[in-house]
A tleap script that builds the chain and sets N, CA, C and O, in Angstrom:
source leaprc.protein.ff14SB
mol = sequence {
  NMET GLY LYS GLN THR SER LEU GLU GLY MET
  THR ASP GLY VAL TYR ILE VAL GLN GLN GLY
  ALA ILE VAL ALA VAL LEU GLN PRO LYS GLU
  PHE GLY GLN ASP SER ILE GLN TRP GLN HIE
  LYS ARG VAL PHE GLU VAL ASN GLU MET LYS
  ARG THR ARG ILE GLY ALA SER LYS CLYS
}
set mol.1.N position { 167.665 140.444 84.316 }
set mol.1.CA position { 167.736 140.451 82.764 }
set mol.1.C position { 166.511 139.230 82.309 }
set mol.1.O position { 166.593 138.447 81.363 }
set mol.2.N position { 165.525 139.342 83.180 }
set mol.2.CA position { 164.401 138.491 82.719 }
set mol.2.C position { 164.563 136.779 83.285 }
set mol.2.O position { 165.515 136.469 84.001 }
set mol.3.N position { 163.922 136.156 83.026 }
set mol.3.CA position { 164.038 134.775 83.200 }
set mol.3.C position { 165.102 134.059 83.063 }
set mol.3.O position { 165.842 134.493 82.179 }
set mol.4.N position { 165.519 133.009 83.661 }
set mol.4.CA position { 166.749 132.261 83.184 }
set mol.4.C position { 165.776 130.921 82.673 }
set mol.4.O position { 164.826 130.587 83.381 }
set mol.5.N position { 166.056 130.251 81.511 }
set mol.5.CA position { 165.827 128.705 81.310 }
set mol.5.C position { 166.810 127.963 80.669 }
set mol.5.O position { 167.532 128.230 79.709 }
set mol.6.N position { 166.677 126.717 81.569 }
set mol.6.CA position { 167.802 125.968 80.755 }
set mol.6.C position { 167.449 125.459 79.435 }
set mol.6.O position { 166.367 125.150 78.937 }
set mol.7.N position { 168.829 125.453 78.935 }
set mol.7.CA position { 168.800 124.682 77.723 }
set mol.7.C position { 168.782 123.496 77.138 }
set mol.7.O position { 168.564 123.139 75.980 }
set mol.8.N position { 169.136 122.748 78.456 }
set mol.8.CA position { 169.402 121.457 78.413 }
set mol.8.C position { 168.454 120.575 77.904 }
set mol.8.O position { 167.266 120.837 78.089 }
set mol.9.N position { 168.717 119.759 77.408 }
set mol.9.CA position { 167.904 118.586 76.260 }
set mol.9.C position { 167.068 119.133 75.188 }
set mol.9.O position { 166.089 118.509 74.779 }
set mol.10.N position { 167.505 120.587 74.585 }
set mol.10.CA position { 166.816 120.994 73.705 }
set mol.10.C position { 167.395 121.063 72.590 }
set mol.10.O position { 168.473 121.619 72.384 }
set mol.11.N position { 166.515 120.337 71.562 }
set mol.11.CA position { 167.669 120.125 69.902 }
set mol.11.C position { 167.596 121.558 69.366 }
set mol.11.O position { 166.988 122.551 69.768 }
set mol.12.N position { 168.518 121.315 68.192 }
set mol.12.CA position { 168.960 122.756 67.411 }
set mol.12.C position { 167.572 123.133 66.396 }
set mol.12.O position { 166.849 122.489 65.635 }
set mol.13.N position { 167.650 124.361 66.798 }
set mol.13.CA position { 166.568 124.999 66.258 }
set mol.13.C position { 166.743 126.303 66.751 }
set mol.13.O position { 167.602 126.680 67.547 }
set mol.14.N position { 165.277 127.387 65.859 }
set mol.14.CA position { 164.817 128.446 66.542 }
set mol.14.C position { 163.722 128.406 67.159 }
set mol.14.O position { 162.656 127.972 66.722 }
set mol.15.N position { 164.038 129.072 68.699 }
set mol.15.CA position { 162.278 128.820 69.364 }
set mol.15.C position { 162.159 130.039 69.589 }
set mol.15.O position { 163.044 130.879 69.752 }
set mol.16.N position { 160.692 130.183 69.606 }
set mol.16.CA position { 160.434 131.833 69.430 }
set mol.16.C position { 159.319 131.746 70.476 }
set mol.16.O position { 158.367 130.966 70.457 }
set mol.17.N position { 159.645 132.833 71.541 }
set mol.17.CA position { 159.186 132.591 72.797 }
set mol.17.C position { 158.446 133.962 72.615 }
set mol.17.O position { 158.924 134.955 72.067 }
set mol.18.N position { 156.875 133.817 73.311 }
set mol.18.CA position { 156.347 135.382 73.827 }
set mol.18.C position { 155.501 134.701 75.348 }
set mol.18.O position { 154.960 133.660 75.721 }
set mol.19.N position { 155.801 135.963 75.815 }
set mol.19.CA position { 155.058 135.782 77.165 }
set mol.19.C position { 155.769 134.847 78.051 }
set mol.19.O position { 155.261 134.668 79.158 }
set mol.20.N position { 156.911 134.185 77.746 }
set mol.20.CA position { 157.522 133.102 78.653 }
set mol.20.C position { 157.430 131.870 78.276 }
set mol.20.O position { 157.982 130.886 78.770 }
set mol.21.N position { 156.548 131.952 77.174 }
set mol.21.CA position { 155.946 130.430 76.837 }
set mol.21.C position { 156.512 130.446 75.187 }
set mol.21.O position { 156.385 131.375 74.389 }
set mol.22.N position { 157.293 128.870 74.915 }
set mol.22.CA position { 157.736 128.555 73.330 }
set mol.22.C position { 156.357 128.390 72.329 }
set mol.22.O position { 155.552 127.467 72.458 }
set mol.23.N position { 156.258 129.416 71.361 }
set mol.23.CA position { 154.940 129.554 70.395 }
set mol.23.C position { 155.352 128.931 69.160 }
set mol.23.O position { 154.556 128.601 68.281 }
set mol.24.N position { 156.883 128.735 69.087 }
set mol.24.CA position { 157.251 128.064 67.748 }
set mol.24.C position { 158.292 127.360 67.629 }
set mol.24.O position { 159.103 127.643 68.511 }
set mol.25.N position { 158.672 126.492 66.870 }
set mol.25.CA position { 160.028 126.083 66.585 }
set mol.25.C position { 160.438 125.779 65.334 }
set mol.25.O position { 160.049 124.706 64.872 }
set mol.26.N position { 161.309 126.647 64.512 }
set mol.26.CA position { 161.559 126.395 63.369 }
set mol.26.C position { 162.895 125.411 63.532 }
set mol.26.O position { 163.780 125.633 64.358 }
set mol.27.N position { 162.893 124.277 62.599 }
set mol.27.CA position { 163.566 123.169 62.680 }
set mol.27.C position { 164.983 123.332 61.577 }
set mol.27.O position { 164.794 123.864 60.483 }
set mol.28.N position { 165.930 122.997 61.837 }
set mol.28.CA position { 166.789 122.975 60.670 }
set mol.28.C position { 166.456 122.608 59.322 }
set mol.28.O position { 165.559 121.765 59.319 }
set mol.29.N position { 166.889 122.963 58.068 }
set mol.29.CA position { 166.771 122.088 57.015 }
set mol.29.C position { 168.062 122.186 56.647 }
set mol.29.O position { 168.997 122.923 56.960 }
set mol.30.N position { 167.846 120.920 55.624 }
set mol.30.CA position { 169.300 120.986 54.619 }
set mol.30.C position { 169.629 122.147 54.076 }
set mol.30.O position { 170.626 122.715 54.520 }
set mol.31.N position { 168.969 122.674 53.142 }
set mol.31.CA position { 168.956 123.947 52.432 }
set mol.31.C position { 167.549 124.851 52.764 }
set mol.31.O position { 166.421 124.485 53.096 }
set mol.32.N position { 168.061 126.031 52.553 }
set mol.32.CA position { 166.738 126.909 52.628 }
set mol.32.C position { 167.040 128.227 53.510 }
set mol.32.O position { 168.211 128.419 53.837 }
set mol.33.N position { 166.093 129.101 53.892 }
set mol.33.CA position { 165.973 130.162 54.193 }
set mol.33.C position { 164.663 130.689 55.462 }
set mol.33.O position { 163.499 130.380 55.207 }
set mol.34.N position { 164.904 131.303 56.494 }
set mol.34.CA position { 164.004 131.765 57.104 }
set mol.34.C position { 163.813 133.039 57.559 }
set mol.34.O position { 164.814 133.525 58.085 }
set mol.35.N position { 162.657 133.861 57.516 }
set mol.35.CA position { 162.804 135.279 57.511 }
set mol.35.C position { 162.004 135.687 58.939 }
set mol.35.O position { 160.944 135.097 58.726 }
set mol.36.N position { 161.892 136.112 59.825 }
set mol.36.CA position { 161.161 136.798 61.039 }
set mol.36.C position { 160.635 138.376 60.945 }
set mol.36.O position { 161.240 139.360 61.372 }
set mol.37.N position { 159.590 138.357 60.400 }
set mol.37.CA position { 158.640 139.823 60.647 }
set mol.37.C position { 158.273 140.379 62.229 }
set mol.37.O position { 157.381 139.942 62.956 }
set mol.38.N position { 158.972 141.173 62.446 }
set mol.38.CA position { 158.627 142.103 63.679 }
set mol.38.C position { 157.582 142.925 63.675 }
set mol.38.O position { 157.656 143.740 62.755 }
set mol.39.N position { 156.389 143.057 64.519 }
set mol.39.CA position { 155.596 144.169 64.885 }
set mol.39.C position { 155.343 144.485 66.036 }
set mol.39.O position { 154.801 143.603 66.703 }
set mol.40.N position { 155.526 145.376 66.493 }
set mol.40.CA position { 155.312 145.729 68.093 }
set mol.40.C position { 156.134 145.030 69.103 }
set mol.40.O position { 155.851 144.655 70.241 }
set mol.41.N position { 156.903 144.971 68.615 }
set mol.41.CA position { 158.392 144.026 69.208 }
set mol.41.C position { 158.015 142.563 69.699 }
set mol.41.O position { 158.494 142.055 70.713 }
set mol.42.N position { 157.200 142.014 68.950 }
set mol.42.CA position { 156.745 140.524 69.004 }
set mol.42.C position { 156.905 140.251 67.468 }
set mol.42.O position { 156.605 140.998 66.537 }
set mol.43.N position { 157.525 138.823 67.431 }
set mol.43.CA position { 157.065 138.263 66.333 }
set mol.43.C position { 155.722 137.874 65.819 }
set mol.43.O position { 154.860 137.179 66.359 }
set mol.44.N position { 155.728 138.625 64.354 }
set mol.44.CA position { 154.588 138.734 63.671 }
set mol.44.C position { 154.349 137.539 62.783 }
set mol.44.O position { 153.376 136.788 62.864 }
set mol.45.N position { 155.430 137.439 61.857 }
set mol.45.CA position { 155.383 136.599 60.786 }
set mol.45.C position { 156.478 135.463 60.527 }
set mol.45.O position { 157.605 135.951 60.601 }
set mol.46.N position { 156.483 134.239 60.274 }
set mol.46.CA position { 157.604 133.707 59.872 }
set mol.46.C position { 157.743 133.279 58.386 }
set mol.46.O position { 157.097 132.232 58.401 }
set mol.47.N position { 158.073 133.398 57.433 }
set mol.47.CA position { 158.448 132.981 56.541 }
set mol.47.C position { 159.710 132.042 55.879 }
set mol.47.O position { 160.820 132.444 55.529 }
set mol.48.N position { 159.163 130.650 55.825 }
set mol.48.CA position { 160.161 129.945 55.738 }
set mol.48.C position { 160.066 129.149 54.219 }
set mol.48.O position { 159.008 128.663 53.818 }
set mol.49.N position { 161.450 129.095 53.382 }
set mol.49.CA position { 161.562 128.952 52.326 }
set mol.49.C position { 162.724 127.665 52.081 }
set mol.49.O position { 163.869 127.882 52.479 }
set mol.50.N position { 162.399 126.283 51.398 }
set mol.50.CA position { 162.842 125.632 51.548 }
set mol.50.C position { 163.541 125.332 49.968 }
set mol.50.O position { 162.842 125.605 48.992 }
set mol.51.N position { 164.774 124.832 49.779 }
set mol.51.CA position { 165.339 124.799 48.594 }
set mol.51.C position { 165.885 123.200 48.283 }
set mol.51.O position { 166.573 122.527 49.051 }
set mol.52.N position { 165.443 122.843 47.103 }
set mol.52.CA position { 165.713 121.139 46.991 }
set mol.52.C position { 166.681 121.472 45.536 }
set mol.52.O position { 166.493 122.112 44.501 }
set mol.53.N position { 167.911 120.569 46.169 }
set mol.53.CA position { 168.797 120.528 45.001 }
set mol.53.C position { 168.468 119.308 43.850 }
set mol.53.O position { 168.264 118.153 44.224 }
set mol.54.N position { 168.443 119.647 42.576 }
set mol.54.CA position { 168.375 118.868 41.506 }
set mol.54.C position { 169.552 118.076 41.354 }
set mol.54.O position { 170.589 118.473 41.885 }
set mol.55.N position { 169.538 116.812 40.584 }
set mol.55.CA position { 170.833 116.341 40.308 }
set mol.55.C position { 172.050 116.348 41.036 }
set mol.55.O position { 173.082 116.235 40.375 }
set mol.56.N position { 172.123 116.445 42.119 }
set mol.56.CA position { 173.151 116.450 43.596 }
set mol.56.C position { 172.991 115.245 43.795 }
set mol.56.O position { 171.883 114.710 43.817 }
set mol.57.N position { 174.080 114.654 43.968 }
set mol.57.CA position { 174.047 113.149 44.681 }
set mol.57.C position { 174.082 113.443 45.927 }
set mol.57.O position { 174.693 114.335 46.516 }
set mol.58.N position { 173.138 112.350 46.428 }
set mol.58.CA position { 173.099 112.372 47.975 }
set mol.58.C position { 174.379 111.465 48.586 }
set mol.58.O position { 175.153 110.780 47.917 }
set mol.59.N position { 174.384 111.663 50.119 }
set mol.59.CA position { 175.341 111.048 50.414 }
set mol.59.C position { 175.244 110.091 51.317 }
set mol.59.O position { 176.239 109.440 51.635 }
savepdb mol mol.pdb
quit
């Protein structure tokens, strides 16, 4: 089932791989939402939405 890659040492996130190479990394956010659009079996576009809470106390 294709190449196997060691994930050891990689941080949390979403890694987009095309033709065996990492082309984008989506980092975790405190709040938000990401959506991935596909075209011809490849990632075409990533929409990132960041949310900021107003009036919430930070720890």
